[in-house]
N, C-alpha and C positions, 0 to 999 in steps of 0.2 A: 478697704472701706468700700462698701456697696451703697449706692444711692439710687433710690427709685422714686419716680413721680407717678401718682395715680390720679386720673382725671375722670370725672363723670358728672352728669347733670341729672338732678332729681326732678321728679314731677312737682309742680308748684305746691300742691296740697301736701306733699310729703317732706318738703325741705326743712321745715322747723323740726319735725320728728327726727330727721337725719342729723341735724345739728345737735339735738339733745343726746342722741346716741354717741356722736363724736365727742361731745363734752364729757360723757361718762367714761370714755376711753382715757381721756386726759386726766380725769380725776383718779382713775385706777393707776395710771402711770405715775402720777405725782406721789401716790401712796407707796407704790412698789419700788420706784426709783431704779429701774434696771440700768446696769452699766453698759457702756459701749453702744448706746442706742439714742437716737434723736428722732423727733417726730414733729411735724408742723402741718396744720390743716388750715386751709383758707376757704371761705365761701364768697363767691362772686355775686354781684347783684342779680345775675340771671339764674341763680340757683345751681351754678356749676360749683362743684367742690374739687379742690386740688389738695392732695396730701403729698408731703415730702417726707420720705423715710430714709434714715441713714443708719447703717449697721456697721460696727467695727469688726464683727465676727468674720473670721477667715472664710467660712462657708456661706456668708451672706444671710445667715439666719437672723430672725427678728424676734424681739420679745413680744410683739403684738399677738400672735396666735395663741399664746398661753394665757392671755387675759380674758376673764369672763366677760368684761364689758366689750371687748373687741369681738368675741364670739356672738354676743347679742347684736352688735352692729352689723356683723356679716349676715346674720339671719334676716332674710328678706330684702337684702340690698338690691337685688335685681328688680323686685317689685316696686321699690321706691324710686327707681331710676327711669328717666326718659331717654337717657343715653347711658349705656352700661359702662362700668369701670374699665379703663384702659391703663395698664401699667407699663412703664418704660424705664429702663435703666438710663441714668443721666450722668453727665460729667459737668462739673461746675466750670464755666468759662470765665466768669467774673464774680467777685464777692467783695462787697465793701461793708464790713461790720454786721452783716446779716447772719452769716454762718461761721462758726469757728472751723478753721482748717484742720487743726489737730488738738488733742487734749492739752498739749503743752502751751497752746496759745491762750489758755484761760487767764494766765497772769497778765496778758496784754490787753484783755477786753475791758 
């Protein structure tokens, strides 16, 4: 299981557009329903965006790059940002009902 957090801050005038592009990614994910993949995006009040990506693929590959909506989101991301995206691998230290630890935990949620 590979988990990554991406953080960036958008320019104030670009924040709503960025949120629209992110929403389009989620709409395509909902339609495609890729297996072994989870994704969460948050927008903070200062227009910082945080994305949490989890992939069950052994090689850490993600379903995101294959999506047309994600490609549209990636196009111009640096121009929308006041602080560029920074991606880091993460380890969950604590989790209370926010994230499922394994697929088999679905029955207990």
